[in-house]
MDAnalysis code that builds the backbone (N, CA, C; Angstrom):
import MDAnalysis as mda
import numpy as np

u = mda.Universe.empty(468, n_residues=156, atom_resindex=np.repeat(np.arange(156), 3), trajectory=True)
u.add_TopologyAttr("name", ["N", "CA", "C"] * 156)
u.add_TopologyAttr("resid", np.arange(1, 157))
u.add_TopologyAttr("resname", ["UNK", "UNK", "UNK", "UNK", "UNK", "UNK", "UNK", "UNK", "UNK", "UNK", "UNK", "UNK", "UNK", "UNK", "UNK", "UNK", "UNK", "UNK", "UNK", "UNK", "UNK", "UNK", "UNK", "UNK", "UNK", "UNK", "UNK", "UNK", "UNK", "UNK", "UNK", "UNK", "UNK", "UNK", "UNK", "UNK", "UNK", "UNK", "UNK", "UNK", "UNK", "UNK", "UNK", "UNK", "UNK", "UNK", "UNK", "UNK", "UNK", "UNK", "UNK", "UNK", "UNK", "UNK", "UNK", "UNK", "UNK", "UNK", "UNK", "UNK", "UNK", "UNK", "UNK", "UNK", "UNK", "UNK", "UNK", "UNK", "UNK", "UNK", "UNK", "UNK", "UNK", "UNK", "UNK", "UNK", "UNK", "UNK", "UNK", "UNK", "UNK", "UNK", "UNK", "UNK", "UNK", "UNK", "UNK", "UNK", "UNK", "UNK", "UNK", "UNK", "UNK", "UNK", "UNK", "UNK", "UNK", "UNK", "UNK", "UNK", "UNK", "UNK", "UNK", "UNK", "UNK", "UNK", "UNK", "UNK", "UNK", "UNK", "UNK", "UNK", "UNK", "UNK", "UNK", "UNK", "UNK", "UNK", "UNK", "UNK", "UNK", "UNK", "UNK", "UNK", "UNK", "UNK", "UNK", "UNK", "UNK", "UNK", "UNK", "UNK", "UNK", "UNK", "UNK", "UNK", "UNK", "UNK", "UNK", "UNK", "UNK", "UNK", "UNK", "UNK", "UNK", "UNK", "UNK", "UNK", "UNK", "UNK", "UNK", "UNK", "UNK", "UNK", "UNK", "UNK"])
u.atoms.positions = np.array([
    [-8.507, 19.389, -6.326],
    [-7.999, 18.435, -6.123],
    [-9.028, 17.352, -7.192],
    [-8.343, 16.102, -7.705],
    [-8.508, 15.157, -8.673],
    [-9.718, 14.368, -7.932],
    [-11.239, 14.172, -8.745],
    [-12.229, 13.311, -8.267],
    [-11.931, 11.709, -8.739],
    [-12.045, 11.036, -8.439],
    [-12.212, 9.086, -8.922],
    [-13.537, 8.613, -8.096],
    [-13.378, 7.354, -8.554],
    [-14.548, 6.423, -7.780],
    [-14.294, 6.246, -6.935],
    [-14.451, 6.327, -5.716],
    [-14.103, 5.231, -4.531],
    [-15.102, 4.382, -3.813],
    [-14.153, 3.207, -3.715],
    [-15.407, 1.748, -3.798],
    [-14.741, 1.827, -2.427],
    [-16.473, 1.140, -1.618],
    [-16.242, 0.491, 0.003],
    [-16.501, -0.632, 0.030],
    [-15.800, -1.692, -0.317],
    [-16.677, -3.258, -0.967],
    [-17.527, -3.500, 0.492],
    [-17.300, -3.648, 1.526],
    [-17.981, -4.288, 2.553],
    [-19.712, -3.766, 2.276],
    [-19.970, -2.296, 1.523],
    [-20.992, -2.372, 1.804],
    [-21.833, -2.509, 0.138],
    [-20.776, -3.039, -0.893],
    [-21.346, -4.089, -2.147],
    [-21.978, -4.870, -1.989],
    [-23.449, -5.143, -2.347],
    [-24.246, -6.454, -2.336],
    [-23.855, -7.095, -3.719],
    [-22.710, -6.766, -4.413],
    [-22.588, -7.502, -5.795],
    [-23.966, -7.459, -6.899],
    [-24.597, -6.391, -6.270],
    [-26.139, -6.431, -7.534],
    [-26.120, -6.184, -8.989],
    [-24.657, -5.855, -9.376],
    [-24.356, -5.033, -10.725],
    [-24.892, -3.853, -11.401],
    [-25.408, -3.201, -10.262],
    [-26.188, -2.599, -10.800],
    [-25.659, -1.236, -11.646],
    [-24.315, -1.060, -11.100],
    [-23.456, -0.430, -11.293],
    [-22.904, -0.456, -12.445],
    [-23.087, -2.013, -13.315],
    [-22.680, -2.282, -14.688],
    [-23.425, -1.810, -15.708],
    [-24.376, -1.967, -15.521],
    [-25.595, -1.736, -15.803],
    [-26.152, -0.186, -15.879],
    [-26.216, 0.444, -14.984],
    [-25.913, 1.986, -15.076],
    [-24.543, 2.595, -16.340],
    [-23.879, 1.758, -15.890],
    [-22.841, 2.355, -17.016],
    [-22.541, 2.169, -18.347],
    [-22.936, 0.803, -18.351],
    [-23.234, 0.150, -20.280],
    [-24.366, 0.785, -20.364],
    [-25.675, 1.248, -19.891],
    [-26.990, 2.230, -20.393],
    [-26.487, 3.419, -20.910],
    [-25.648, 4.138, -19.531],
    [-25.519, 5.640, -19.871],
    [-24.057, 5.750, -20.788],
    [-23.265, 5.132, -20.964],
    [-22.314, 4.898, -22.098],
    [-22.877, 4.778, -23.596],
    [-23.780, 3.479, -23.322],
    [-24.090, 2.753, -24.590],
    [-25.254, 2.662, -25.129],
    [-25.999, 3.010, -24.391],
    [-27.173, 2.909, -24.756],
    [-27.551, 1.868, -24.792],
    [-26.890, 0.939, -24.000],
    [-27.762, -0.691, -24.001],
    [-27.165, -1.344, -22.440],
    [-28.421, -2.209, -22.254],
    [-28.026, -2.789, -20.545],
    [-26.895, -3.990, -20.843],
    [-25.577, -4.209, -20.655],
    [-24.767, -5.040, -21.311],
    [-23.638, -4.730, -20.417],
    [-23.228, -6.144, -19.800],
    [-22.405, -6.267, -18.494],
    [-21.121, -6.030, -19.414],
    [-21.092, -6.511, -20.912],
    [-20.191, -6.559, -21.479],
    [-19.441, -4.832, -21.979],
    [-20.383, -4.150, -21.776],
    [-20.273, -2.901, -22.638],
    [-19.578, -2.014, -21.488],
    [-19.618, -2.277, -20.144],
    [-19.293, -1.553, -18.966],
    [-18.341, -1.325, -18.529],
    [-18.109, -0.155, -18.228],
    [-16.368, 0.184, -17.994],
    [-16.176, -0.316, -16.404],
    [-17.002, -0.778, -15.724],
    [-16.813, -1.131, -14.186],
    [-17.207, -2.709, -14.513],
    [-16.592, -3.055, -13.637],
    [-16.597, -4.501, -13.461],
    [-16.651, -5.057, -12.233],
    [-17.890, -5.764, -11.946],
    [-17.762, -6.238, -10.050],
    [-17.402, -7.931, -10.159],
    [-16.390, -8.108, -9.708],
    [-15.445, -9.071, -9.049],
    [-16.454, -10.091, -7.866],
    [-17.072, -11.023, -8.114],
    [-17.510, -11.340, -7.176],
    [-16.529, -12.591, -6.308],
    [-16.296, -12.768, -5.209],
    [-15.325, -14.099, -4.504],
    [-16.611, -14.721, -3.663],
    [-16.923, -15.431, -4.374],
    [-18.069, -16.686, -4.002],
    [-17.922, -17.171, -2.487],
    [-17.054, -17.790, -2.683],
    [-16.972, -18.295, -0.712],
    [-16.777, -17.105, 0.094],
    [-16.244, -16.132, -0.069],
    [-16.146, -15.211, 1.153],
    [-17.069, -14.190, 1.131],
    [-18.409, -14.666, 0.284],
    [-19.329, -13.842, 0.049],
    [-19.078, -12.077, -0.101],
    [-18.018, -11.854, -1.205],
    [-17.299, -10.755, -0.947],
    [-17.568, -10.129, -2.659],
    [-18.527, -8.964, -2.940],
    [-18.080, -8.637, -4.414],
    [-16.853, -7.173, -4.270],
    [-16.589, -7.010, -5.629],
    [-15.405, -5.474, -5.725],
    [-16.269, -4.997, -6.980],
    [-16.190, -3.920, -6.845],
    [-16.521, -3.313, -8.051],
    [-15.061, -2.399, -8.820],
    [-14.823, -3.070, -9.625],
    [-12.991, -2.923, -10.002],
    [-13.118, -1.472, -10.947],
    [-12.957, -0.533, -11.265],
    [-13.043, 0.319, -12.019],
    [-11.247, 1.296, -12.122],
    [-11.168, 1.808, -13.000],
    [-9.712, 2.845, -13.600],
    [-9.804, 3.623, -12.585],
    [-8.967, 3.271, -11.956],
    [-8.359, 4.282, -10.309],
    [-7.840, 5.269, -10.716],
    [-7.617, 5.417, -11.991],
    [-6.968, 6.714, -12.863],
    [-5.584, 7.233, -12.299],
    [-5.105, 6.057, -12.406],
    [-3.335, 6.127, -11.928],
    [-2.948, 7.535, -12.180],
    [-1.805, 7.861, -11.295],
    [-0.642, 8.887, -11.351],
    [-0.034, 8.516, -12.296],
    [0.922, 7.759, -12.316],
    [1.422, 7.080, -14.149],
    [0.656, 5.940, -13.869],
    [-0.064, 6.038, -15.059],
    [-1.050, 5.560, -16.093],
    [0.001, 4.434, -16.769],
    [0.274, 3.210, -16.301],
    [0.971, 1.639, -16.942],
    [-0.157, 1.884, -18.363],
    [-1.203, 1.855, -18.351],
    [-2.087, 1.250, -19.716],
    [-1.727, 2.379, -20.733],
    [-1.163, 3.464, -20.561],
    [-0.847, 4.431, -21.165],
    [0.860, 4.748, -21.923],
    [1.337, 3.957, -21.350],
    [2.602, 3.366, -22.125],
    [3.394, 2.971, -23.244],
    [2.556, 1.909, -23.655],
    [2.964, 0.845, -24.429],
    [1.901, 1.811, -25.918],
    [0.859, 2.058, -25.089],
    [0.166, 3.380, -26.395],
    [0.978, 3.472, -27.772],
    [1.222, 3.290, -28.886],
    [1.738, 4.189, -29.822],
    [0.968, 4.930, -30.622],
    [0.585, 5.881, -30.306],
    [-0.795, 6.591, -30.396],
    [-0.904, 7.541, -29.956],
    [-0.445, 7.732, -28.472],
    [-1.190, 8.464, -27.516],
    [-2.544, 8.285, -27.339],
    [-2.726, 7.530, -27.500],
    [-4.554, 7.695, -27.433],
    [-4.933, 7.677, -25.628],
    [-4.388, 7.327, -25.031],
    [-4.537, 7.445, -23.589],
    [-3.924, 8.405, -23.091],
    [-3.840, 9.442, -22.432],
    [-2.916, 10.385, -21.807],
    [-3.644, 10.963, -20.470],
    [-2.658, 11.081, -19.554],
    [-2.896, 11.669, -18.277],
    [-3.353, 13.151, -18.381],
    [-4.492, 13.506, -17.561],
    [-5.135, 14.846, -18.076],
    [-4.803, 15.313, -16.581],
    [-3.120, 16.248, -16.667],
    [-3.261, 16.687, -15.112],
    [-4.272, 17.791, -14.799],
    [-4.999, 18.360, -15.386],
    [-5.989, 18.985, -14.825],
    [-7.034, 18.479, -13.622],
    [-7.860, 17.400, -14.591],
    [-8.697, 16.571, -13.916],
    [-8.215, 15.495, -13.399],
    [-7.138, 14.895, -13.047],
    [-6.213, 13.940, -13.050],
    [-7.442, 12.587, -13.346],
    [-8.024, 12.630, -14.283],
    [-8.697, 12.029, -15.798],
    [-7.082, 11.013, -16.221],
    [-7.435, 9.584, -16.993],
    [-6.384, 8.746, -17.730],
    [-7.381, 9.406, -18.950],
    [-7.250, 10.414, -19.979],
    [-8.720, 10.293, -20.952],
    [-8.027, 9.626, -22.114],
    [-8.848, 9.463, -23.004],
    [-8.964, 7.932, -23.802],
    [-9.209, 9.158, -24.977],
    [-8.623, 9.100, -26.422],
    [-9.449, 9.538, -27.319],
    [-9.511, 9.084, -28.790],
    [-10.457, 8.408, -28.043],
    [-10.809, 7.481, -29.483],
    [-10.218, 7.673, -30.949],
    [-10.789, 8.711, -31.731],
    [-10.117, 8.822, -32.832],
    [-8.633, 8.453, -33.012],
    [-7.741, 8.138, -31.845],
    [-6.631, 8.271, -32.132],
    [-5.802, 6.448, -32.030],
    [-7.053, 5.651, -31.438],
    [-6.686, 4.454, -31.532],
    [-6.832, 3.617, -32.112],
    [-5.781, 2.845, -32.309],
    [-5.759, 1.826, -33.621],
    [-6.300, 0.467, -33.346],
    [-6.506, 0.307, -32.088],
    [-7.272, -0.807, -31.807],
    [-6.285, -2.137, -31.717],
    [-5.373, -1.783, -30.925],
    [-4.016, -2.836, -30.587],
    [-4.005, -3.785, -29.551],
    [-4.657, -2.866, -28.895],
    [-5.124, -3.696, -27.311],
    [-3.724, -3.427, -26.184],
    [-2.886, -3.329, -26.443],
    [-1.708, -2.939, -25.865],
    [-2.161, -2.812, -23.891],
    [-3.195, -1.381, -24.027],
    [-3.384, -0.794, -22.972],
    [-4.063, -1.606, -21.983],
    [-5.246, -2.567, -22.937],
    [-5.667, -3.763, -21.977],
    [-4.863, -4.777, -21.388],
    [-3.868, -4.938, -21.597],
    [-2.793, -5.728, -21.246],
    [-1.918, -5.410, -20.296],
    [-1.442, -4.027, -20.396],
    [-0.794, -3.003, -19.483],
    [-1.503, -2.746, -18.369],
    [-2.677, -2.536, -18.103],
    [-3.417, -1.711, -16.790],
    [-3.009, -3.314, -16.020],
    [-2.320, -2.537, -14.818],
    [-2.123, -4.012, -13.595],
    [-3.167, -4.113, -13.039],
    [-4.571, -3.423, -13.280],
    [-5.883, -4.084, -12.664],
    [-6.957, -4.906, -13.204],
    [-6.578, -4.609, -14.542],
    [-7.661, -5.125, -15.425],
    [-8.681, -4.028, -15.522],
    [-8.636, -2.870, -15.372],
    [-10.024, -1.882, -15.792],
    [-10.317, -1.788, -16.709],
    [-9.916, -1.920, -18.006],
    [-10.139, -1.388, -19.308],
    [-10.532, -2.474, -19.794],
    [-12.131, -1.992, -20.210],
    [-12.788, -3.273, -20.786],
    [-12.670, -3.411, -22.337],
    [-13.189, -4.152, -23.256],
    [-13.089, -4.206, -24.817],
    [-14.540, -3.901, -25.682],
    [-15.295, -2.928, -25.778],
    [-15.955, -2.545, -26.428],
    [-15.683, -2.185, -27.700],
    [-16.800, -3.361, -28.556],
    [-16.968, -3.161, -29.657],
    [-15.663, -3.007, -30.880],
    [-14.795, -3.818, -30.038],
    [-13.510, -4.067, -30.244],
    [-12.339, -2.859, -30.025],
    [-12.510, -2.016, -29.126],
    [-11.513, -0.886, -28.742],
    [-12.050, -1.162, -26.954],
    [-10.968, -0.414, -26.561],
    [-10.716, -0.202, -25.027],
    [-11.342, 0.928, -25.137],
    [-12.313, 0.273, -23.486],
    [-13.487, 1.592, -23.397],
    [-12.699, 1.589, -21.640],
    [-12.623, 2.608, -21.405],
    [-12.163, 3.131, -19.205],
    [-13.077, 4.013, -18.931],
    [-13.277, 3.807, -17.148],
    [-13.966, 5.395, -17.008],
    [-13.360, 6.582, -17.085],
    [-14.826, 7.223, -17.576],
    [-14.194, 9.124, -17.608],
    [-14.968, 9.378, -16.433],
    [-15.627, 8.884, -15.931],
    [-16.286, 9.579, -14.525],
    [-17.690, 10.191, -15.186],
    [-17.716, 9.610, -16.434],
    [-19.286, 10.364, -17.158],
    [-19.456, 11.599, -16.477],
    [-17.751, 12.351, -17.458],
    [-17.942, 13.646, -17.303],
    [-18.580, 14.522, -15.808],
    [-17.888, 13.476, -14.921],
    [-17.892, 14.351, -13.585],
    [-19.365, 14.094, -12.634],
    [-20.492, 13.511, -13.379],
    [-21.777, 12.702, -12.978],
    [-21.883, 11.249, -13.020],
    [-20.874, 10.311, -12.255],
    [-20.805, 8.993, -12.661],
    [-22.151, 8.324, -12.458],
    [-23.004, 7.818, -13.592],
    [-24.134, 6.718, -13.289],
    [-24.043, 5.846, -12.376],
    [-22.904, 5.021, -12.186],
    [-22.918, 4.250, -11.590],
    [-23.001, 4.359, -9.990],
    [-22.521, 5.954, -9.622],
    [-22.805, 6.194, -7.932],
    [-24.092, 6.706, -7.957],
    [-24.801, 7.104, -9.134],
    [-26.389, 7.882, -8.834],
    [-27.130, 6.120, -8.361],
    [-26.941, 5.385, -9.872],
    [-27.756, 4.204, -8.719],
    [-27.210, 3.218, -7.849],
    [-25.960, 3.504, -7.283],
    [-25.372, 1.920, -6.064],
    [-25.862, 2.661, -4.607],
    [-27.325, 1.994, -4.678],
    [-28.355, 2.299, -3.511],
    [-27.435, 1.840, -1.960],
    [-26.690, 1.013, -2.172],
    [-25.502, 1.149, -0.899],
    [-24.809, 1.351, -0.377],
    [-24.272, 2.566, -1.329],
    [-23.215, 3.686, -1.070],
    [-22.050, 2.705, -1.483],
    [-21.625, 1.570, -2.245],
    [-20.461, 1.651, -2.470],
    [-19.464, 1.968, -3.221],
    [-20.384, 2.912, -4.026],
    [-19.270, 3.208, -4.999],
    [-19.684, 4.973, -4.500],
    [-18.777, 5.969, -4.325],
    [-19.164, 6.861, -4.423],
    [-17.692, 8.417, -4.892],
    [-18.260, 9.111, -5.167],
    [-17.105, 10.106, -6.383],
    [-16.874, 10.491, -5.133],
    [-15.045, 10.675, -4.642],
    [-14.509, 11.433, -4.119],
    [-13.091, 12.132, -4.159],
    [-12.583, 12.657, -3.379],
    [-10.973, 13.106, -3.635],
    [-10.033, 11.769, -3.685],
    [-9.035, 11.888, -4.587],
    [-8.365, 10.544, -5.232],
    [-6.798, 10.591, -4.473],
    [-6.367, 11.602, -3.263],
    [-5.616, 11.484, -2.832],
    [-4.907, 10.133, -2.174],
    [-5.493, 9.934, -0.531],
    [-5.183, 8.891, 0.226],
    [-5.674, 7.605, -0.313],
    [-7.052, 7.692, -1.083],
    [-7.900, 6.563, -1.502],
    [-7.333, 5.207, -1.654],
    [-6.988, 5.513, -2.783],
    [-6.320, 4.635, -3.686],
    [-5.244, 3.389, -3.383],
    [-4.414, 4.113, -2.490],
    [-3.515, 3.143, -1.899],
    [-4.493, 1.758, -1.033],
    [-5.149, 2.351, -0.489],
    [-5.898, 1.470, 0.847],
    [-6.261, 0.536, -0.035],
    [-7.599, 1.000, -0.870],
    [-8.224, 0.507, -2.433],
    [-7.380, -1.030, -2.884],
    [-6.028, -0.366, -3.182],
    [-5.635, -1.406, -3.991],
    [-5.214, -2.919, -2.823],
    [-4.769, -2.320, -1.669],
    [-4.326, -2.618, -0.954],
    [-4.969, -4.072, -0.142],
    [-6.602, -3.749, 0.102],
    [-7.944, -4.394, -0.006],
    [-8.128, -5.279, -0.833],
    [-7.715, -5.206, -1.908],
    [-8.582, -5.855, -3.188],
    [-6.960, -7.031, -3.007],
    [-5.659, -6.436, -3.296],
    [-5.071, -7.297, -3.390],
    [-4.947, -8.687, -2.476],
    [-5.414, -7.966, -1.169],
    [-5.428, -9.055, 0.399],
    [-6.354, -9.847, -0.172],
    [-7.466, -9.742, -0.932],
    [-8.926, -10.080, -0.619],
    [-8.624, -11.475, -2.198],
    [-7.297, -11.143, -2.867],
    [-7.281, -11.527, -4.254],
    [-6.500, -12.584, -3.606],
    [-5.103, -12.434, -2.766],
    [-3.985, -13.379, -2.180],
    [-5.239, -14.176, -1.187],
    [-5.913, -14.287, -0.666],
    [-6.258, -15.243, 0.573],
    [-7.063, -15.997, -0.229],
    [-7.935, -15.778, -1.280],
    [-8.717, -16.218, -2.089],
    [-7.847, -17.743, -2.512],
    [-7.155, -16.927, -3.516],
    [-6.043, -18.172, -4.533],
    [-5.314, -18.877, -3.378],
    [-4.713, -18.179, -2.134],
    [-4.013, -18.943, -1.334],
    [-4.532, -20.371, -0.671],
    [-5.577, -20.337, -0.733],
    [-6.560, -21.481, -0.122],
    [-7.049, -22.589, -1.044],
    [-6.749, -22.499, -2.318],
    [-7.179, -23.176, -2.618],
    [-6.115, -24.129, -2.923],
])
């Protein structure tokens, strides 16, 4: 089975520790801007959601890439990013339907599960982010986030 980050938003406190852990592990720097995970805060609802690459079955981010710098790894289930192939066109950032690709030092950056030992999972004390099986989780996560976004913007 393929692994992915599973978010339990009702456990998220919005502390952004996952962003700190990610940027520190991946970039050796504590910078929210260099994190591959983003915490979206819905202030009025007191709701936070850690947004991270869903390792899509058909990665829309990879489709417009002119150099195949993003490719689905059928063995691991991850959408791998090959930095040496990237020309910096940023089409993948635009194509990602949930906005889970960051721009770090002019190049795309996405979650790669920290080689199977995600730093964000280790630091998340409330247990809002866990490493688990990808199968049935993706759809329910996306539906929950979509509903939260819909109700937030319809009220305004």
